N, C-alpha and C positions, 0 to 999 in steps of 0.2 A: 892209300889202302895198305894195311899191314900184310905181311906174308900169311898170317893166320886167317885174316879176312878173305884174302884171295883164295886160299885153300878151301875155306868153307863155301865160297861162291862157286868154285869149280866143281866141288862135290855135288852141288845141286844142278848146275847148268849142264854138265856133261851127260849125266844119266837122263835128264829131261830131253836133251837134244836127240839122244839115241831112241828114247821112247817115242818122241814126236815123229821120228822117221819111220819106225816100225808100226806103231799103234797110235796114230795121230788123234783120232776121235776120243779114245780113252784118255789120253794124256791131256788134251785140251779140257775135257770134262773134269779131270782131277784138279787141274789148275784153277778152273772156275769154282769148284767146290771149296778150295782153299781160300779164294778171294771172298766168297760168300761167308765163309766161316769167320775169317778175321774181321770182316765188316760189322760183326755184331758189337764191336767196341764203340763207345761213344765218339772217340777220336782216334782215327787210324793215322799214326805218324809214320814217316819214313823209317825211323829207327825201330818202331814196333813191327812193321812189315818185314824188315830185314831179319829181326830176331825170329819171327814166325816162320819165314820161308827158308832161312839159311842158318839159324842159330838154335837156341834151346826150345823153339816152338816147332821144330821140324816134325817131331813125333805127333804133335797135335794136328799138324797138316796131314801127315800120313793117315791118321785116324779120322780125318774130317768126314769121309763118307759114312763111317759108322756113327760118329757123333751126330750127324744130321739125321740119320735114321732114328737114333735114340731120341732126338727132339720130336720126331713124328709120333712116337709111341708113348711120350710122356706129356704131362700137363705143361701148359705154357711156362716157359722159363722166365722167372722173375729176376735172375742173375744174382740179386742179393735178397736174402730171405729173413723173415722173423719166424720164431717158433710157431706162432699161430697160423702161419701160411700152410702148415702141414696137416694132413689128415690125422685123425686121432691115433691110429696105430703107430705112425711115425713119431708123433709127439710123445707118446707114452714111452717108446723105446729110448728116444733121445733124453727125455727127462730122467729116466731110471739110470742111464749110464752117467749122466752129469752128477746125479746124487751120489753115486758110488765114488766118483772122483772127489766130491766134496767130503764125503765120509772118510776117505782114505788119503786125503791130500798130504798130510804131514809125512806119512810113511812113504808115499810115492816120491815126494820131493827129496826126502833124505836119501832114498835109494839112488835116485838119478844124480844128485849132487856128488855122491861119493864116486860115481863113475865119470862125471863130467870134467873133473879137475884137469886143467891144462888144455881142454878141447874147446873148439869154437862153438860147435852146434851138435846137439845130440837128438836122436830119435829112438824112443822105446815103443815097441809094438806089442800089444796084447792079442790082437787079432789082425790078420792081413788078408784082404779079399775073402773073408769068410772062414779062414783057417786059423784056429787058435795057436798062438806062438809063445804065450807066457801065461802061467797059471798063478801068478802072485796075487791076483784079485779074482777069485773064483767066479764072481758075478759077470765078469767080462767074457767068460767062456760059454755063456749061455748061447743057445742057438737062436739068434735074432732073425726076424723076418726081413727087416729093412736095414739094420746097421750091419756093415760089412767089414769095416776097419776101425780099430780102436787103438789109440796110442797117445803119447805125449811128445811134443816137440819142445826142446829147450834151447835157448840162446844164452851163451855166456855174456858177460858184460861187454857192451858196445860191439855187438855182432849183429849182422843183418844179412838178408839174402839179396841177390840181384833180381831184376825183373825177369819173370819166367811164366810159363804156361803149364798148367796141368794137362795130361794127355787125353783123358777120357771123360765123357759127359754122362756116364752111366750113373754116377753118384753126385751128390752135393757135399761140400766140405763144411763140417761143423767145427768151429774153433771156440774154445772156452778158456779164457785166461785165468789161471789159478792164482796168480799173484799180481793183480792189477795195482799200479801205483799212479798217483796223480802227476802225470807228465805227458806232454805232447810229443815227447821224443820216443815213445813206444807206441807203435801203431801198425796196422796193415793197410796197404794201399791196393785197391782193386779197380782197374780201368780208370786210373787217375783220381779215384775218390778215396780219401783217407778215413779210416775208422780208428778212433782212439779207444784203447782198452779201458781207460778210466771212466769213459762215458757209458760203456756197456761191455761187460766181460764176454758176452756171447755174440758170435758173428758167424753167419752161415752164408755161403756164396758158391757160385759156379766157378770152380778153380781152373777151368780151361780159359777163362779170361786172364789177361796179363796181370800179374800181381807181384807184390814183394812184401816181406815182413821186416820191420825196422825196430832195432833196439839200440838206441844211442845213450842209454843210461848206465850207471855203474851198478846195475842190478841184473840178476839173471831173470829171464822171461820164460815162464812155464805155461804152455798152452795144451789143453786137451785137443786131440787131433782125431776126428771121427768122420768116416765116410758113410753116408746114408743114401739108399736108393732114392732116385727122384720119384715124386708122386706120379703114379701111372696106373692105368687099367690093365697093364700087361706085366704085372709083377713076376709071373712065372717065366715069361720070356726074358725079363731083366736078369732073373736068377740063372738062366741058361748062359747068358753073356758073362755073368759073374763067375760061374764055374769054369768057363773057358779062360777068363782072365786069371783065376787062381792057378789053373794048370800051367799057363804060360809064364806067369810072373813070380810064382811063389819062391823059386830058387834064384831069382835075379833082381830082387828089390834093391840091391846095392847099386844097380844102374841108375835108378831114380833118385837115390840118396847118396851119390858118390861124394858129395861135399859135406856129408853128415857122418857122425860117428853113430853106428847102430848099437844101442845099449841093450842090456839084458835085465 
């Protein structure tokens, strides 16, 4: 075990030991909720559990009580979705945003490419947790009912992410590859299942499942990056959660994308 791994392990074990001493029932319940949450994966490996409880999945574990409550107020989680799985209101908003990206693709890619030079990965946001952050495409500043984040993620040549977990199950992640090429070396892997962009440029999934994006080609990879509220009978309550998230996270999105260059 490396010093870094030991440090991560101790950062979890010491607080848990203290909490178990002072509030044992709460702490045991919290651990059980985390175990229940990570067990949603088809195959739970030792490495996955280690990442979830001591690595980049710790925030997902911390938020597991909220995520499980969100499961209760939302329609059954399919984990991986098709556009037709959504109600008409969701479909209409997703389709309209993707059309705007298609209509403005060349201008968007040119703008990003000029900023990306020499950088591994970039993220450009037009909307973040419901707050408009860029007015380059006016249609993205619309007050959507279901869509809450709109952006573009770009990987430079031969750049990929590590396996990681998204933190919150309030939304589903919509990805739409703007530059799909015929190659099995460019894909996204979710819960050990690979999706190749040349088969289908659109991919929608629950990003609290462990996933990673791979680009092993000598081509940049541009993907639309949209978060849409999960189908639910409690959209008003979801929007209350979204407003809280916007207030908490609007100034610290760099924490979530510390390995990315935030573009303008």
